[in-house]
N, C-alpha and C positions, 0 to 999 in steps of 0.2 A: 600734415597737422591741419585739421581739423579745428579753424573759433566758430564758437559756436555762441561766445559771449565776448565780452572786449575782455580780450590779455587772457580768455580759458581755451583748453587747447583738450580736444577730446579723443582719448584713447582709445586706439582699437586699431582705427583704417589705418591699415598695411600702407597704403598706398600716397599720395598726391592728390588733387587735382586732375594734374597733368597728368598724371602715370595712369589715376581713371580712364580719363579719355583719350588717351593711347591703346589700351587693354579692348575699351567699348569701340571704339573705332575695329578696334584688330577681330572682337567678333562677332558683330556686325556684318562686316566683308567676309569673314569666316561662313557665315552662314548665310547670307546672298549665293555666295557660288554654290555651297553641301545644295542649300535650296532650287536652283537654276538644273545642279548638272540631274537632281531628280527632276526635277521639271520637263528636261532636255529628253527623257527615257518614250516621250509621251507628248511630241509640242504642242499638237493639235489640242490637245482639251485640256489645257497646261497655261490656258493664259491668265487667269489668276493665279498661277505657282508664278509664274513667274514674272510676271507685273510684282508679285510681291519681292521676289526676289530680285528686283530693280530698283526698291525703295527702302531694302537693305544695304544692298553695295553702296548709295547715291550716300545712306546715316553710315556709315563705316566709312567711303571715302572724306566725306565734309569734316567729322570728327580725326580724324587722319591730318588731313591737309590743312583746314582752315581752323576748326571753333575748337578743339580737345582742347587749346588750354584756357579756352574763354568760359568753359560750361561749370558752375558753378555746383558743389557735391552735392546741394540737393537737387537738383537736376536729377542725376543720376536716378534715382527714385521712376522719377517717368520715362526715362529710357531704359531702361530693366525691364519694368509694367509694360510698356509700348514694345518692347523684346517678346516676350512673354505673349503679348494678340495678337504680332507676327507671323508666330510659329503654331499657333492653332491656329486662324483664318488660314493658311496655307495646310494644314491639314485637317483640317475640316471640306476645304476645294482644292484636296488631291486627288486626278483623274483614277486612282484605284487603291486599292488596302495598302499595296504594299509600297507604291510611292508613297500612304498617310504617313506607315512604319516609317519612315528610309529618312523625312522632314521631322519626324516626330525626333529624333533621336538630336537634333537642331537646341532641344528643351534643357540637356548636357550646355550645354555655353552659359545658357542665363543660370543656371546651378551652378557656375565658375565663380559667375559672380555678386550673386546671394551674398554669402558670408566674407565674401574679399571684399565690397563693398560699404558693409553694413555691418551694426550690429546692435545683441538686444531685443526688442520687438520689432524693429523696424527689419530687420533680418528675418526672426521670426513669421512677419504680415508678408514679403518676397515672397520667401519661399512656399511658405499656406496659398497663396495665388501660385506660384508656381504646381504644387503639386492638384493641385485643384484643375487648374486648366490643363493640367496634362492628362490625367484623368478623365477629365466627362470627352476630351477631344477624341482619344481614343476608345474610349467605348459609346462616344457615334459613330466612328468609324466601325464598327463589329468587332473591337476586339475584343476577347476574354476579360474580363476584370482583373484572372491572376495574370495574362499580363501586361496591363496597364501600374496592377502593384508592382511587377516586375520595372514597369519604370520607372516607378517612382520612388524605389529603393535602390537606380544607379543614380537617378537626379538626389537626392537626398544621401548617400553617399560621398557621393562625390561637391555637393556645399558643404559637409561634414568636413573633410582634407582640406578641403582649400583654406575654411573657415580656420580651422589648427594653426593648418601651415599660416596663413597673415596672422592672426595672433604669435605666431612665435617669430613670426618677425619684427610685428612691431617689438613685442620685449626688449628684445635685440638693440634696438634704438632708443630706447627708454628709460631713463633711469626709473629704477625704480624706489628710491631713497623719495626724492621729491614731484616724483608723475612727469617730469617736464623731458623732451628727448632729451640723447647726451649727445657726446659729441660725433660719434656716429653719425644721430640723425638730424641733429642742426646743421651740420655740413652739406648730406643730400636738400635738405631743404634750401638750404642756403645755394645749392646748386641750380637748383628750381628756379629759386628768385631771383639770381644774379642772370640767368636765361635771357626770361622775362625783361630785366630790364637793358639789357643787349638789343631786345629783340621790338623792345619797343620804345627805348628811351625812355622811359623814364627812371629818378633817381631814386635810389637805395644807400640810406644808411645803416650802420651796422655801427652796438657800444656794447664791449668788454664790460664787465662786471668786477671787483671784489669784492669778499665782505672785508671789513674793514677789523685788523686786529681776531681772526678769526682762531687762530692758535692759543688767545689770553682764555678766548671763552673755551675751546677742548681741556684748555688745561686748568682752569675754574672749575667748571661744571663736569668735566666727563665728555666721552664720546657722542653720550646720552643727549646732552643738552645741545655741544655742535651741531647736530643728528636733527636736533628740534629748531634749533635758528635757520639751518640750511631748509626744510621744510618750508619754515614760517616765514622768510625769504622769498620761495619761490611762491608762493603763495600770492603772497603780498604783491610782486611783480608780474603776473597773472591777472591779478584781479585791476592794477593801477592801469596796464598799459594798453593802449586801444588794437580795438581789432583787427586782426592782420598782422599782430607783430609775433614773428616765432622767435621765439623764447627755446633756450639752451638748457644744460647744466653741463658744461666745459670738463668739470672733474673738483674736486677738493673742493674748494669755495672761490672758485670761477664760476659764471655767469655769460652767458651771450645774448646780445638785441638785433635780431635782423629786422628794419623797418622798411618793408618794399616800398613804392612811392613816393619815398619822404626825402624829403632833401638834407642835409643838414642843420641850417637854423632849426627846420622845425624837429628836425630829429630832436636835435639837446632842448627844448622846451619839454619835450615830451618826456624824455627820460630823466629830466632832472627833476622837473613836477611828481614824475614819480621815487622817484632817487629822498629828495626829502619826505614823501610819507612814509617810506617804510620804514617802520622802526629800529633796526641797527643799521649804524653808521654802513654805507658804501661809496668803494672807491669806482668810476664812469669814466671811460675814455669812449671818444664819439668820432668814426672817424665818415664822409658819407664817402663813396665809390668816383672817383672819378672817371673819365671816358677812359674806353680799352683797359683800364687798368686792373690789371693779375692778381689772383684774389687773396693770392701768397702775398702782395706789397699790401695790399688794401688793409688784411689782417695784422700786416704790420707796421704800419699805421697806427691804426687804433690803438695797439695795447705801445705806442710810443705816446701817446695822448691819455691811456692807463696809469703808463709809471709816472709820467707830468704829472696825474694828478696826488699820487701818493705819495709824493718826491714836496707838493705842494704843502702836504699836512696832513692829506687824507681828505672824506669827508667831501667830497666834491663831484664834478663832474670836468674834463677838460676837453676842447674840440677840436681834434686834429689839426694841425696847419695843410692845408691843401697845399702851394706852396713844396713840402716835400715831395706831397705825391707827385711834383712835375719833376724836382730837382731830382731824386730820384730815378726815374723814365731818361732825365740828360746824361746824370752822371754813370747808366749803362749803356748808355752811346757811345762816351767819349773812352767808355775803358773798351766799347767791341770794336774805336777808331783805330787804324793800324798807324795814325799816327799819335796817339793817348787824345783827339778829341779837345785840345785844350787844357789836357793833364799834364804834369809833369813833374821834376824834385829839380832842387835848391839845397846847395853844401851851404852848412855853414860850420867853422873851421873852430874847434875846440883846442886852446890856445894852450902850453908849461906859460905860466903869467913870466916866472924870470928871466926865462930864456929869449922869449915873442915867437918858438918853435914850435909852430903847426903840427896835434898829435893825432887828430883825429880830425873827421865833419862827421856834421847830426844832417839827416835826408832828412825832408820837412816838403812834403805836399806842398801844393799848388794846382790853383782849378781856375785855368782863363774863361771865362762861360760865352759862349759868344755871344749870349744876350744882355747878361748879367756883369759881362762884365768880371771882376776878381769876388770868388765866393772866398771867403775863411775858410779857412781849413777846419775852426771848430764848428762848423754849419754843416760842410759835404761831407768827412767824417761822422758827424752824428745822424745825416741822410745813410750815408753807406752801410751804418750799422744797423739801421730802423727797416733798411728795403733787401738787408740779406746782403749786401755786397761788398762788405770790409777785405774779403778773403778775396778778394781778388782785384780790390784799390791797393791791398798790400803789399799782395805782387807783382802791380802794376810797380809801387815803389822801390821793392827788392832789387828787380831786376835792375832796375835805371839806378839806383844808386851804387847798385855794387860792379855795374859794370864801370860807372864814374868813377867813382873809389877810385880800382884797383889804375885804371888811367892819369889820374890824378899823381897816384905814388910811384908809377912809371916815371911822370915825368921829371919826378925830384926824388926819384932814386935813393929813395925807401920808404916802405911800410905806413901806412897807416891803417889807425883804426878808426870804420863809419858805425855808425848807433841811429839805429832805426825803431819804431813806436811800435810796438802792441796793444791789444785793446784786449780788453777781456770775451769779446767776440773770435778773435783767431787763437787767444790761450787751451780753449776747451775743443779748435778743431784739433781731432787723433792724430790729422797730417800737415799739419802748421808746422814743427819741430822738420820734419822728412821736406817740407816743403824750402824753408827757407837757410837746410843744409846743402840743398839741390843747385837753388840757385847761388851758393857763396861760390861754392863747385863752378857753375857751366861760368862767372864772371872771374875763372883764375886764386879768389883769393882761401884765405885756410878758413877756420871758425874761429881760431884763435882774433882773427879779424873784426871780429863781432862782437857789436855790443848791443842788446833789447833791452830797450829803455819799458818800466812798466810804470805806473801809478801805484799806492800803495792800496787804493779802493777797486783797484782791475783782479786784485786778488781777496780784496774784504770778506772776512768771513773765512779766508783761507779754502778757498774752492780745490778741489784735489788733485780734478781736471787741468788748472791751469799749473799750480805748481809741480804735478807732474810733466809739464810740458817742459817749465825751467829748469828742471834737473839731469830732463834730458838735454836739453840745449848744454848746459853749461859741461854735461857729461863729455863734449864730446869739445869742448872747449869754448863754444862761447859764452862772455859777457854776462853776467847781467848786472839791472842800474835802477834801481829807484830813484824813480823822475819826481818835481815836483815836491820835495821833501821841504817842508816847512808852510804848505798850504792847507785849507781845508781842515779836513782833520785828522791830524799825523798824529800817527802812535807809539811811539816805542817801541811796544809788543809788538807791531804785527812789522816788526822788521825785523824781530827772529823768525815769525814764520817767511819770510819772501827770502829763498834765497838768490843773497847778490852777492858783488862783487867792488858794484859802483856806490854813491849816493849821489844825487845831484841837486841841488838846492836849489829855491825854489825862486823865480828874483826878484820878488819879496820880499825879502830876508837883505834882501844890499841896500831897497830905500828906506834912507835915512838914518843908515849905518854909519854913516861918513859924523854925522853931524850929533849923531845924540846916542847917548852915553850907554840909555840901556836897548836901544835897536842894536850899535854894536854890539851889546852882553850878551842879547836873543842869536845875532850870526856868529858869536864865537861859542857860544855853548852846537852850535845846530852845529857846525863842524869840528869838534871836543866828543861829539858821541859819534860822528864817521869814525876819528881817531882810533876811536876806545872798541868799536865794533872789530875795527881793524878796514875799515872800507875808505880806498882813498876816494876826494871827497870834489866835488868839479860845482860850481857855482855857473848858476847862470842870470843871466842879465844884467850885465854889465856895459855901462851907458861910459864912467867915467875915468879918469887917469884915478882919481880917489878912492873907487871904489877897488879899481885893479893893484893900490899899490895895496890899500887897507887887509885885500887876501891876501896877497905875501906876506904884510907882519903877521898878521893870523894861523897861518901853513897852510892855509890853501894855493894850493898850485899852477893848478887848470881850471877855466873859465874859459864860459864864452860871452860874446854878449854885442852887440855896435860896436861898442868901441875899438873893439878890434877890427869885427869886419861884420855883413852884412851876408844874410844868405844871398845866392848870388848862380843863377845853374853851374854848371860843372866848365863849361868852354871859357866863363866871365874870370874861375874866381880867382884864380893866380893873380890874373891883374889888376883885378878889384876891390885884392885883397894887398898888394901890396907884395909877396913874397917872391923872397929871393931861391937861387938851385939849390938852397937845402933846407925851402919850407919855412926860411925863417918870415917875420912881418919887420918891412920896411918903412912900414906908418902906417900911424895908426890917427884915423880918420875923428873929425870932431866928436862931441859926443852927441847922442840923440834929442834931439829937440824933448824937451821936457815934457814929463806923461808917458812919452813916446816907448813900447818896449817892443823887443823881438815875439812873433807870436811863434811858438813852437810844439 
């Protein structure tokens, strides 16, 4: 992609300057070798020829090894003209006409460059210089005009075919609607920019851009109106962004901007200044690439920043937190470590309140970072989702939780049910259900011993893939619980969409329920919803004896929380929670400190 003015991209040239540099190096080297071989036929009289071959070889090696990636596009005009000049001098100084004819074949290498490197009048000018030089030098060596004309036909045809292929390749990497590079072209350009950043140590930033309310524009103005908005947005981004910015359309209403040699602070200022001047609202996520950070992880951080911009109300720019990138690398190392690298699973009992008997446990992931200390689950689970590691994290939790649950059930002498949380990223993975069932079988647990907990937001909009996964698990006997019901934007209609077997009430519903009649009424209504739908209800966040008694009065018999037992590692659970041989709680700890709730 060539920048000709601030933010403007010239279409047509199929290759980046780095690719042109490599191509030039190869052709100069090949031309030098061919000329040297021609001169070696009569070395005594080919001093000039061999000298010219040495110049071509040195230039080729220099382009390949040292300077190819640093040559600006404009300099290739000089290199192509220089190639024509070198071949012309070689033809004129060749010791024999036969040698001159052989050397004249090297003009073909120049013809390969002309329409591959340039477009329009620049290409025609280079081709004209080449044809004039080939005609003059060959006729000067005594070849008939028809031979010169034949050579010109070969050179013209070669240039034309290569030019047509270059145009076709360029079109394959460009978006016909906006004139920007498409996803393929952007990824190719980004790979080149990242390679340059790795080689030089220079910073590079990435911005992902979404057109706000694009669907509404399409609905109101039709597809023609939506296309016009995309074209105008692309034109404004090109005009407002600085020279050197790589701008592409990834598809739909999504654009991307790469800013080589730009740190995150500068990138944020530049992108925000451009966004603010575009006539239609845009949401933007910006991320600066960390040292040695995989491109996929870098893109995911930028995408997470874009998602945050949308969640905050759109029409704004959000910069990704660099700490999440470092945490993602540390999390990957922890998951790869034999002992979990500080990752562990704790279990919290789910209790039948009237009898005090433990009916099951919920598996909760914990991470003791060697430098940061305890990382909250809300932080590292989000990092796992953003960095594509949530599947590996889930698999780690499943193996440990199922193994520990089987061991505790064996000691108690009766089966236990284990609950695990599932993210939307896991549920849309077609292999999730099979892997989960396989982990159960490996631990010796039946599918009926598992409850998968999902929040309503996980299946918001009725994700077909997520719902299909839940239905598949239920068909094998796995239970499904709607978690955190009563928090956020719970809707009764969504309960009908989720294939659920249990309803878990958010701990917020218990706050104040023992002292406020209105709070009690809300709690009672939520429990009644579960009863009306035939869904057993489990209350979370029970911290006091009064709350436990209230749940029994309202007909909710199952609960979990600090009042019964805090989460503990499996090896400590029986002793720390005071379980007898039949799995009943023999002691209950004091209520948790006011305002402190369990993290689940």
